[in-house]
SEFIZA-3560 file (N, C-alpha, C; in Angstrom, 3 decimals):
REM SEFIZA-3560
<numar><xx>0.829</xx><yy>-1.192</yy><zz>0.000</zz><atom>N</atom></numar>
<numar><xx>0.000</xx><yy>0.000</yy><zz>0.000</zz><atom>CA</atom></numar>
<numar><xx>0.871</xx><yy>1.252</yy><zz>0.000</zz><atom>C</atom></numar>
<numar><xx>1.869</xx><yy>1.316</yy><zz>0.843</zz><atom>N</atom></numar>
<numar><xx>2.745</xx><yy>2.475</yy><zz>0.926</zz><atom>CA</atom></numar>
<numar><xx>3.532</xx><yy>2.658</yy><zz>-0.367</zz><atom>C</atom></numar>
<numar><xx>3.945</xx><yy>1.549</yy><zz>-0.964</zz><atom>N</atom></numar>
<numar><xx>4.695</xx><yy>1.620</yy><zz>-2.215</zz><atom>CA</atom></numar>
<numar><xx>3.840</xx><yy>2.237</yy><zz>-3.331</zz><atom>C</atom></numar>
<numar><xx>2.600</xx><yy>1.848</yy><zz>-3.426</zz><atom>N</atom></numar>
<numar><xx>1.713</xx><yy>2.394</yy><zz>-4.450</zz><atom>CA</atom></numar>
<numar><xx>1.447</xx><yy>3.883</yy><zz>-4.203</zz><atom>C</atom></numar>
<numar><xx>1.283</xx><yy>4.260</yy><zz>-2.956</zz><atom>N</atom></numar>
<numar><xx>1.048</xx><yy>5.663</yy><zz>-2.620</zz><atom>CA</atom></numar>
<numar><xx>2.259</xx><yy>6.516</yy><zz>-2.971</zz><atom>C</atom></numar>
<numar><xx>3.447</xx><yy>6.036</yy><zz>-2.632</zz><atom>N</atom></numar>
<numar><xx>4.662</xx><yy>6.784</yy><zz>-2.949</zz><atom>CA</atom></numar>
<numar><xx>4.860</xx><yy>6.892</yy><zz>-4.458</zz><atom>C</atom></numar>
<numar><xx>4.564</xx><yy>5.831</yy><zz>-5.189</zz><atom>N</atom></numar>
<numar><xx>4.685</xx><yy>5.866</yy><zz>-6.645</zz><atom>CA</atom></numar>
<numar><xx>3.721</xx><yy>6.890</yy><zz>-7.251</zz><atom>C</atom></numar>
<numar><xx>2.511</xx><yy>6.959</yy><zz>-6.713</zz><atom>N</atom></numar>
<numar><xx>1.532</xx><yy>7.940</yy><zz>-7.203</zz><atom>CA</atom></numar>
<numar><xx>2.006</xx><yy>9.360</yy><zz>-6.906</zz><atom>C</atom></numar>
<numar><xx>2.559</xx><yy>9.596</yy><zz>-5.725</zz><atom>N</atom></numar>
<numar><xx>3.053</xx><yy>10.927</yy><zz>-5.380</zz><atom>CA</atom></numar>
<numar><xx>4.222</xx><yy>11.351</yy><zz>-6.260</zz><atom>C</atom></numar>
<numar><xx>5.119</xx><yy>10.421</yy><zz>-6.556</zz><atom>N</atom></numar>
<numar><xx>6.254</xx><yy>10.726</yy><zz>-7.426</zz><atom>CA</atom></numar>
<numar><xx>5.764</xx><yy>11.050</yy><zz>-8.833</zz><atom>C</atom></numar>
<numar><xx>4.775</xx><yy>10.313</yy><zz>-9.312</zz><atom>N</atom></numar>
<numar><xx>4.221</xx><yy>10.571</yy><zz>-10.642</zz><atom>CA</atom></numar>
<numar><xx>3.552</xx><yy>11.938</yy><zz>-10.694</zz><atom>C</atom></numar>
<numar><xx>2.765</xx><yy>12.270</yy><zz>-9.691</zz><atom>N</atom></numar>
<numar><xx>2.096</xx><yy>13.574</yy><zz>-9.643</zz><atom>CA</atom></numar>
<numar><xx>3.126</xx><yy>14.687</yy><zz>-9.547</zz><atom>C</atom></numar>
<numar><xx>4.176</xx><yy>14.488</yy><zz>-8.769</zz><atom>N</atom></numar>
<numar><xx>5.225</xx><yy>15.495</yy><zz>-8.659</zz><atom>CA</atom></numar>
<numar><xx>5.921</xx><yy>15.697</yy><zz>-10.000</zz><atom>C</atom></numar>
<numar><xx>6.153</xx><yy>14.636</yy><zz>-10.720</zz><atom>N</atom></numar>
<numar><xx>6.769</xx><yy>14.745</yy><zz>-12.040</zz><atom>CA</atom></numar>
<numar><xx>5.886</xx><yy>15.500</yy><zz>-13.012</zz><atom>C</atom></numar>
<numar><xx>4.599</xx><yy>15.277</yy><zz>-12.949</zz><atom>N</atom></numar>
<numar><xx>3.675</xx><yy>15.996</yy><zz>-13.822</zz><atom>CA</atom></numar>
<numar><xx>3.555</xx><yy>17.463</yy><zz>-13.422</zz><atom>C</atom></numar>
<numar><xx>3.567</xx><yy>17.737</yy><zz>-12.136</zz><atom>N</atom></numar>
<numar><xx>3.387</xx><yy>19.102</yy><zz>-11.653</zz><atom>CA</atom></numar>
<numar><xx>4.581</xx><yy>19.987</yy><zz>-11.985</zz><atom>C</atom></numar>
<numar><xx>5.744</xx><yy>19.413</yy><zz>-12.198</zz><atom>N</atom></numar>
<numar><xx>6.918</xx><yy>20.215</yy><zz>-12.520</zz><atom>CA</atom></numar>
<numar><xx>7.127</xx><yy>20.351</yy><zz>-14.021</zz><atom>C</atom></numar>
<numar><xx>6.304</xx><yy>19.715</yy><zz>-14.819</zz><atom>N</atom></numar>
<numar><xx>6.411</xx><yy>19.822</yy><zz>-16.271</zz><atom>CA</atom></numar>
<numar><xx>5.756</xx><yy>21.117</yy><zz>-16.737</zz><atom>C</atom></numar>
<numar><xx>6.444</xx><yy>21.920</yy><zz>-17.535</zz><atom>N</atom></numar>
<numar><xx>5.854</xx><yy>23.182</yy><zz>-17.988</zz><atom>CA</atom></numar>
<numar><xx>4.630</xx><yy>22.974</yy><zz>-18.885</zz><atom>C</atom></numar>
<numar><xx>4.598</xx><yy>21.896</yy><zz>-19.631</zz><atom>N</atom></numar>
<numar><xx>3.460</xx><yy>21.641</yy><zz>-20.506</zz><atom>CA</atom></numar>
<numar><xx>2.197</xx><yy>21.343</yy><zz>-19.696</zz><atom>C</atom></numar>
<numar><xx>2.342</xx><yy>20.564</yy><zz>-18.664</zz><atom>N</atom></numar>
<numar><xx>1.194</xx><yy>20.248</yy><zz>-17.811</zz><atom>CA</atom></numar>
<numar><xx>0.727</xx><yy>21.499</yy><zz>-17.087</zz><atom>C</atom></numar>
<numar><xx>1.661</xx><yy>22.320</yy><zz>-16.644</zz><atom>N</atom></numar>
<numar><xx>1.287</xx><yy>23.561</yy><zz>-15.966</zz><atom>CA</atom></numar>
<numar><xx>0.557</xx><yy>24.517</yy><zz>-16.908</zz><atom>C</atom></numar>
<numar><xx>0.951</xx><yy>24.570</yy><zz>-18.172</zz><atom>N</atom></numar>
<numar><xx>0.234</xx><yy>25.394</yy><zz>-19.141</zz><atom>CA</atom></numar>
<numar><xx>-1.184</xx><yy>24.893</yy><zz>-19.362</zz><atom>C</atom></numar>
<numar><xx>-1.336</xx><yy>23.585</yy><zz>-19.462</zz><atom>N</atom></numar>
<numar><xx>-2.672</xx><yy>23.005</yy><zz>-19.636</zz><atom>CA</atom></numar>
<numar><xx>-3.534</xx><yy>23.316</yy><zz>-18.417</zz><atom>C</atom></numar>
<numar><xx>-2.968</xx><yy>23.160</yy><zz>-17.233</zz><atom>N</atom></numar>
<numar><xx>-3.717</xx><yy>23.470</yy><zz>-16.011</zz><atom>CA</atom></numar>
<numar><xx>-4.069</xx><yy>24.958</yy><zz>-15.932</zz><atom>C</atom></numar>
<numar><xx>-3.192</xx><yy>25.819</yy><zz>-16.400</zz><atom>N</atom></numar>
<numar><xx>-3.477</xx><yy>27.255</yy><zz>-16.390</zz><atom>CA</atom></numar>
<numar><xx>-4.644</xx><yy>27.578</yy><zz>-17.323</zz><atom>C</atom></numar>
<numar><xx>-4.664</xx><yy>26.979</yy><zz>-18.512</zz><atom>N</atom></numar>
<numar><xx>-5.767</xx><yy>27.217</yy><zz>-19.435</zz><atom>CA</atom></numar>
<numar><xx>-7.078</xx><yy>26.673</yy><zz>-18.893</zz><atom>C</atom></numar>
<numar><xx>-7.038</xx><yy>25.506</yy><zz>-18.282</zz><atom>N</atom></numar>
<numar><xx>-8.247</xx><yy>24.934</yy><zz>-17.685</zz><atom>CA</atom></numar>
<numar><xx>-8.739</xx><yy>25.827</yy><zz>-16.545</zz><atom>C</atom></numar>
<numar><xx>-7.823</xx><yy>26.304</yy><zz>-15.712</zz><atom>N</atom></numar>
<numar><xx>-8.202</xx><yy>27.182</yy><zz>-14.612</zz><atom>CA</atom></numar>
<numar><xx>-8.786</xx><yy>28.501</yy><zz>-15.094</zz><atom>C</atom></numar>
<numar><xx>-8.213</xx><yy>29.063</yy><zz>-16.164</zz><atom>N</atom></numar>
<numar><xx>-8.746</xx><yy>30.312</yy><zz>-16.707</zz><atom>CA</atom></numar>
<numar><xx>-10.143</xx><yy>30.103</yy><zz>-17.271</zz><atom>C</atom></numar>
<numar><xx>-10.348</xx><yy>28.997</yy><zz>-17.965</zz><atom>N</atom></numar>
<numar><xx>-11.668</xx><yy>28.710</yy><zz>-18.533</zz><atom>CA</atom></numar>
<numar><xx>-12.703</xx><yy>28.524</yy><zz>-17.427</zz><atom>C</atom></numar>
<numar><xx>-12.354</xx><yy>27.717</yy><zz>-16.437</zz><atom>N</atom></numar>
<numar><xx>-13.290</xx><yy>27.473</yy><zz>-15.342</zz><atom>CA</atom></numar>
<numar><xx>-13.550</xx><yy>28.751</yy><zz>-14.549</zz><atom>C</atom></numar>
<numar><xx>-12.543</xx><yy>29.604</yy><zz>-14.415</zz><atom>N</atom></numar>
<numar><xx>-12.738</xx><yy>30.858</yy><zz>-13.709</zz><atom>CA</atom></numar>
<numar><xx>-13.739</xx><yy>31.764</yy><zz>-14.407</zz><atom>C</atom></numar>
<numar><xx>-13.661</xx><yy>31.832</yy><zz>-15.736</zz><atom>N</atom></numar>
<numar><xx>-14.633</xx><yy>32.658</yy><zz>-16.457</zz><atom>CA</atom></numar>
<numar><xx>-16.025</xx><yy>32.068</yy><zz>-16.391</zz><atom>C</atom></numar>
<numar><xx>-16.125</xx><yy>30.756</yy><zz>-16.397</zz><atom>N</atom></numar>
<numar><xx>-17.441</xx><yy>30.115</yy><zz>-16.306</zz><atom>CA</atom></numar>
<numar><xx>-18.060</xx><yy>30.353</yy><zz>-14.932</zz><atom>C</atom></numar>
<numar><xx>-17.265</xx><yy>30.270</yy><zz>-13.878</zz><atom>N</atom></numar>
<numar><xx>-17.775</xx><yy>30.466</yy><zz>-12.520</zz><atom>CA</atom></numar>
<numar><xx>-18.238</xx><yy>31.900</yy><zz>-12.329</zz><atom>C</atom></numar>
<numar><xx>-17.491</xx><yy>32.869</yy><zz>-12.877</zz><atom>N</atom></numar>
<numar><xx>-17.873</xx><yy>34.271</yy><zz>-12.745</zz><atom>CA</atom></numar>
<numar><xx>-19.221</xx><yy>34.515</yy><zz>-13.418</zz><atom>C</atom></numar>
<numar><xx>-19.473</xx><yy>33.864</yy><zz>-14.546</zz><atom>N</atom></numar>
<numar><xx>-20.748</xx><yy>34.035</yy><zz>-15.234</zz><atom>CA</atom></numar>
<numar><xx>-21.897</xx><yy>33.373</yy><zz>-14.486</zz><atom>C</atom></numar>
<numar><xx>-21.613</xx><yy>32.345</yy><zz>-13.733</zz><atom>N</atom></numar>
<numar><xx>-22.666</xx><yy>31.599</yy><zz>-13.039</zz><atom>CA</atom></numar>
<numar><xx>-23.100</xx><yy>32.309</yy><zz>-11.756</zz><atom>C</atom></numar>
<numar><xx>-22.145</xx><yy>32.893</yy><zz>-11.030</zz><atom>N</atom></numar>
<numar><xx>-22.457</xx><yy>33.533</yy><zz>-9.752</zz><atom>CA</atom></numar>
<numar><xx>-23.291</xx><yy>34.790</yy><zz>-10.015</zz><atom>C</atom></numar>
<numar><xx>-24.487</xx><yy>34.895</yy><zz>-9.450</zz><atom>N</atom></numar>
<numar><xx>-25.381</xx><yy>36.022</yy><zz>-9.752</zz><atom>CA</atom></numar>
<numar><xx>-24.796</xx><yy>37.395</yy><zz>-9.406</zz><atom>C</atom></numar>
<numar><xx>-24.098</xx><yy>37.508</yy><zz>-8.295</zz><atom>N</atom></numar>
<numar><xx>-23.555</xx><yy>38.797</yy><zz>-7.868</zz><atom>CA</atom></numar>
<numar><xx>-22.563</xx><yy>39.340</yy><zz>-8.893</zz><atom>C</atom></numar>
<numar><xx>-21.638</xx><yy>38.492</yy><zz>-9.335</zz><atom>N</atom></numar>
<numar><xx>-20.646</xx><yy>38.950</yy><zz>-10.308</zz><atom>CA</atom></numar>
<numar><xx>-21.287</xx><yy>39.171</yy><zz>-11.672</zz><atom>C</atom></numar>
<numar><xx>-22.319</xx><yy>38.424</yy><zz>-11.983</zz><atom>N</atom></numar>
<numar><xx>-22.999</xx><yy>38.620</yy><zz>-13.261</zz><atom>CA</atom></numar>
<numar><xx>-23.656</xx><yy>40.001</yy><zz>-13.297</zz><atom>C</atom></numar>
<numar><xx>-24.242</xx><yy>40.441</yy><zz>-12.181</zz><atom>N</atom></numar>
<numar><xx>-24.837</xx><yy>41.777</yy><zz>-12.116</zz><atom>CA</atom></numar>
<numar><xx>-23.779</xx><yy>42.870</yy><zz>-12.283</zz><atom>C</atom></numar>
<numar><xx>-22.620</xx><yy>42.669</yy><zz>-11.697</zz><atom>N</atom></numar>
<numar><xx>-21.538</xx><yy>43.651</yy><zz>-11.841</zz><atom>CA</atom></numar>
<numar><xx>-21.117</xx><yy>43.753</yy><zz>-13.305</zz><atom>C</atom></numar>
<numar><xx>-20.985</xx><yy>42.615</yy><zz>-13.966</zz><atom>N</atom></numar>
<numar><xx>-20.593</xx><yy>42.612</yy><zz>-15.373</zz><atom>CA</atom></numar>
<numar><xx>-21.662</xx><yy>43.274</yy><zz>-16.229</zz><atom>C</atom></numar>
<numar><xx>-22.937</xx><yy>42.987</yy><zz>-15.958</zz><atom>N</atom></numar>
<numar><xx>-24.019</xx><yy>43.589</yy><zz>-16.740</zz><atom>CA</atom></numar>
<numar><xx>-24.057</xx><yy>45.103</yy><zz>-16.551</zz><atom>C</atom></numar>
<numar><xx>-23.846</xx><yy>45.592</yy><zz>-15.334</zz><atom>N</atom></numar>
<numar><xx>-23.823</xx><yy>47.039</yy><zz>-15.097</zz><atom>CA</atom></numar>
<numar><xx>-22.665</xx><yy>47.696</yy><zz>-15.839</zz><atom>C</atom></numar>
<numar><xx>-21.509</xx><yy>47.064</yy><zz>-15.814</zz><atom>N</atom></numar>
<numar><xx>-20.348</xx><yy>47.617</yy><zz>-16.497</zz><atom>CA</atom></numar>
<numar><xx>-20.581</xx><yy>47.678</yy><zz>-18.005</zz><atom>C</atom></numar>
<numar><xx>-21.160</xx><yy>46.619</yy><zz>-18.560</zz><atom>N</atom></numar>
<numar><xx>-21.457</xx><yy>46.618</yy><zz>-19.999</zz><atom>CA</atom></numar>
<numar><xx>-22.506</xx><yy>47.657</yy><zz>-20.351</zz><atom>C</atom></numar>
<numar><xx>-23.501</xx><yy>47.840</yy><zz>-19.488</zz><atom>N</atom></numar>
<numar><xx>-24.538</xx><yy>48.833</yy><zz>-19.750</zz><atom>CA</atom></numar>
<numar><xx>-23.948</xx><yy>50.244</yy><zz>-19.711</zz><atom>C</atom></numar>
<numar><xx>-23.028</xx><yy>50.461</yy><zz>-18.783</zz><atom>N</atom></numar>
<numar><xx>-22.387</xx><yy>51.779</yy><zz>-18.681</zz><atom>CA</atom></numar>
<numar><xx>-21.554</xx><yy>52.071</yy><zz>-19.921</zz><atom>C</atom></numar>
<numar><xx>-20.919</xx><yy>51.046</yy><zz>-20.487</zz><atom>N</atom></numar>
<numar><xx>-20.083</xx><yy>51.246</yy><zz>-21.666</zz><atom>CA</atom></numar>
<numar><xx>-20.915</xx><yy>51.498</yy><zz>-22.926</zz><atom>C</atom></numar>
<numar><xx>-22.122</xx><yy>50.962</yy><zz>-22.975</zz><atom>N</atom></numar>
<numar><xx>-22.935</xx><yy>51.099</yy><zz>-24.188</zz><atom>CA</atom></numar>
<numar><xx>-23.835</xx><yy>52.318</yy><zz>-24.174</zz><atom>C</atom></numar>
<numar><xx>-24.094</xx><yy>52.912</yy><zz>-23.028</zz><atom>N</atom></numar>
<numar><xx>-24.989</xx><yy>54.083</yy><zz>-23.005</zz><atom>CA</atom></numar>
<numar><xx>-24.258</xx><yy>55.315</yy><zz>-23.515</zz><atom>C</atom></numar>
<numar><xx>-24.976</xx><yy>56.168</yy><zz>-24.264</zz><atom>N</atom></numar>
<numar><xx>-24.323</xx><yy>57.357</yy><zz>-24.842</zz><atom>CA</atom></numar>
<numar><xx>-23.972</xx><yy>58.379</yy><zz>-23.758</zz><atom>C</atom></numar>
<numar><xx>-22.931</xx><yy>59.121</yy><zz>-24.036</zz><atom>N</atom></numar>
<numar><xx>-22.460</xx><yy>60.111</yy><zz>-23.060</zz><atom>CA</atom></numar>
<numar><xx>-23.043</xx><yy>61.470</yy><zz>-23.309</zz><atom>C</atom></numar>
//
């Protein structure tokens, strides 16, 4: 059991230090962050107010 756990940790550590994996994780995090902001009602209202302010004539 301990051997399998240590092997999994070493594998995860190897993946976490790879720049390619970190780039993929960054893109996934950015995508999920934008989706979460759109879902949360409070932040959605802030975005809608900002867009309305930008589109109204001065």
